[in-house]
N, C-alpha and C positions, 0 to 999 in steps of 0.2 A: 328561674322562670323560663319556660320554653318560648321561643319566638314563633313557633308554628305548632300545629297539632295533626294528629293522625287523620282526622276527617277532612281537613283542608287539603291535605296531600291526596287523599283518596278521591275527592271530588275533582281534583285537577288531573287525575289519571297518571300521577307520578309513579304509581306502582307497576305499570305495564312495562315489562322488559322486552327483549327481542325474542325471536324464535329460539326455542330450547336447543335445536340442532346447531345454532350458530353462536352458542354461548362461549364465553371465555371462562375456563375453570377457576381462574384467579378471582372471579366475582362471586364464587360460591358462598363466602361468608355473608353476603348481602342478599342472597336469594331465599325467599320464604317457601316457594312452591312453584309448580307449573300447572297451567290450566289451558286446555286445548292447544297444547304444543307451544305455549308462550310462557316464559318465566315471569314469576310475580316477585317483585322486589319487596323486601321486608321494610315496611314504612317506619316501624319503630326505630330501626337503625338509621333510616334516612333523617328522621327528626333529630336524632343525636348529632349526626354529621352536619346537618344544616346549622344547628346551633353553634357547633364548634367553629365552622367556617365563618358564620356571621359575626361571632365575637372577635375573631382574629381580624376580619375585615374592618370592623368598627375601630379597633385599636390602631390599625394602619392609617385609616382616615383621620383619626384623632391626632396622630403624630405628623400629619401633613404629607403623607406618602400617597403615591398614585398607584391605582390598580388598573391594568389594561384589560378591558373586556374584549374577548375574541369569539365571534360567532358569525360565520359566513354562510351558514345554511339558510335556505329560503325562509323556513318557518320561524327562524330565530332572529335574523339580522336586524329587521326594522325595530322590533320591540327592545332588543338589547341596546341598539344605538340610542333609542329614546330614553331608556331607563338610565343608562350610563351617563348620558349628557345631563340628565336631571340632577345627578349628584356630582357633577363636575369631574367625571372620570373619562379618560380617553377610551376609544374603542376602535377595533378593526372589524368591519362587517362586510367588506366587499371581497378583498383578496389578501391573503397573507403573502407579502413580498418576501422572498428569500433574503435572509440577512436583516430582517426587521429589527432584531435584537443584537445578533452577533456582529452586524456591520452597521450599527446605529449611526455613526457619523455620516455615512453615505445617505442614509434615510433622512437625516437632518438637512443635508444639502438639498435634497429634493423638496423638502418642506419649505426651505428658505427660497427656493426658486419661485414658489407661489407668491411669497412676499415681494420678490423682485418684480414679478409681472404686475402685481397690484400697484407698486410704486410707479412703474412705467405708465400705467393708466392714469394715475393721479397727477404726475408731472407733465403729461402731454407727449412723452416719448412714444407711446404706443400709437398715437394718431399719425406720427411721422413715418411709420412703417408702411410698406406696400400692402395692398389689400390681401394678397396671398399670404404674406408674412403674418398679418394680423389674425387671419383665420387659423394658421398653424399655432400661433401663440395661444389663442383662445382654446383650441382643442387640447393643447398641452396643459393649460390651466385647469380645464374641466376634468381631465383625466387625473391630475394630481389631487384635485379636490375630492373626487370620488373615492380614490384609494387611500389618501393620507390626510384628508381634511380634518378628520376627527382626532388626529394626534398632533395637530398643528401646534398646540400649546405644550406638548410633552417635550420639554427641553433636555430631559435626561432619561435614562432607562427606568422603566417602572419598577416598583418594589415587589409587585406580584402580578400574576395573570389570573383571570377567570375565564374558563373555556367551556363552551357548549359543544359537545361531541369531540372527544379526544382523538377519535380515528380521523375525522375530517381535518382537524387542526393539529395533526401529528407533528408538522414542521414547527409550529409555534411551541408545542410542548418540548420538542427536542432542543430548540434554541434556548428556551428558559432553563432547561436542565444543564446545558453547557455553562451557563452563566450563574448557576445556583440561585435563580429567581424562583421563589415558591409558586406552585400552581394550584389554584382552586378549580375544580371541574365537576360538571355533571357527568357521571360515568354510567353508561348503560350496561346491560348484562353481556353484551358482545365485546366489550372493551377490556383492555389491560389496565388495571388501576395502579400498577407498580410505579410508573413515573410520576404519579400525582401525589402531591403533598397533602392536600385536603380533598379527599374523595367524598362526593355527594352522590350516592347511588340513586339514580333517577332516570325516568323516561326522557331521553333527549330528542325525541322526534315530535311529540305533541306540543303544539304552541301553548296550550293551557298549562302543561307541566313546566315548560321553560319559564313562562311568565310567573307562575307561582313561586318558583325557586328564586328567580331574579328579583322579584318584588321584596322577598324577605331579606335578601342580601343587601339590596340597595337601601332598604329601611335602616338596616344596621349601619351602613356607611353614613347615611344622613345623621344618625345619632352621633356618630363619631365626629362629624363635621360641626355639629351644633355644640358638642362639648368642647371642641377645640376653640370655637368662637367665644364661648362663655369664659374659658380660661384666659384667652387673650384680652377680653374686655375687663376681666378681673385684674389682670396684670397692669393694664392701662390705668385703671382707677387707682391702684396701689401706687403707681409711679407718680400720678398727679398729687395724691395725698402726701407722698414722701417729699415731693418738690415743694409742696405748700408748707408742710410741717417743719422741714429743715430750716428755712429762713426764720420762721417764728421762734423755733427753739434756739437758734443762734442769737436772735435779738434778746431773748430772755436771759441767755447765758452772759451776753455782754452787759446787760443791765445789772445782773447780780455781781459781776466782776467789778463794775463801776462803783456799786454800793460798797463793796468790801474795801476797795481802794480809798474811798472817802472816809470810811470808818478808821482805817489805818492812819490816814493823814491827820484826822482829828485826835487820835490817841497819841500821836507823835508830838502834837502841839501841847 
């Protein structure tokens, strides 16, 4: 069963590519035609690719892995941050810091700096600082929150990336490639799909297009999270049943042994 349909993508303007003169020939397999100098994306192929990506994301979420959403362009960042947060996934929507993946321990130190400042405010150390120092610390905390706040709980490298606009987020794609982290991405007709593991041919400029694709993927992630929860609940119930049954079975076994021993004693007499 498909997660989306042709009409839904059409209404969201997912089919509008870039100017034909700015196209990347490697996107040719995903282009249906051109109209008024603009390439038209083959939405039948987009449907297939979204379904493939959604199913894989669902399995990642079901296994408890994290997918890092990366979208810093104006028309994508707010909605991507909101949708990613709703399914408990980290996101980068302000600026991709060099080494975000390849130098992850340094990034984690910066994130821990936020926690240190928060502790200073809780234990009163912050109030003992001079006014100028407090202002500097506040500015540093605000900057860290803006750039790294959404990955605060990401204690290890993500299992995958989802990217909107692979040209703008080229550094993120390169770092993921170096570490063999799979990349899901909305790829427009002007982009090179070669470095992308899960290509979703789509308009990456229109907010409606971005929202349509992200909604479908996040719904799949939510399914994975819910299935994971159901499995954990089932395991917990089975453990309780096992812990309850074992002592009862042991008592019955002891009772049967006792009865056999009494029978043997009577027979001996």
